[in-house]
C-alpha positions, 0 to 999 in steps of 0.5 A: 378973927373968927375962930368958931365952928359950931359955936366952939372956939379955941382961945388963942389960936388965930385961925378958924377950923374951916381954914385948916386942911389937916394936922399932925401932932408932935411931942412939942407942937402942932403942925397945921396945913391951911387951906391957902397951903401954908403950914403953921406950928402951934403950941397950945398951953392945953394939948389935949383940949386943942387936940379934941378941938380939931378932932371935934371939927373934923380936921383929919390927923395925918398920923392916924390917916398913914397908920390906916393906910399901913394897916390896909396894906398889910391886910391886903398883903396877907390875904 
């Protein structure tokens, strides 16, 4: 399977960045939602490199999105 986007691939990961909708990182693994609706779990040997690969390929981080929504809501409530 081709797992490249803009010439970047992640060794040992069986999915292309274009197949991923979003991800959530936990202490032990990444939960990844694919465009086909499946959720997979992946434990890379190099967590930091895998996270950077996801972010470089503009895959949204669920935790970061939730944090931004909470901050926005709090700002609106405090006005």
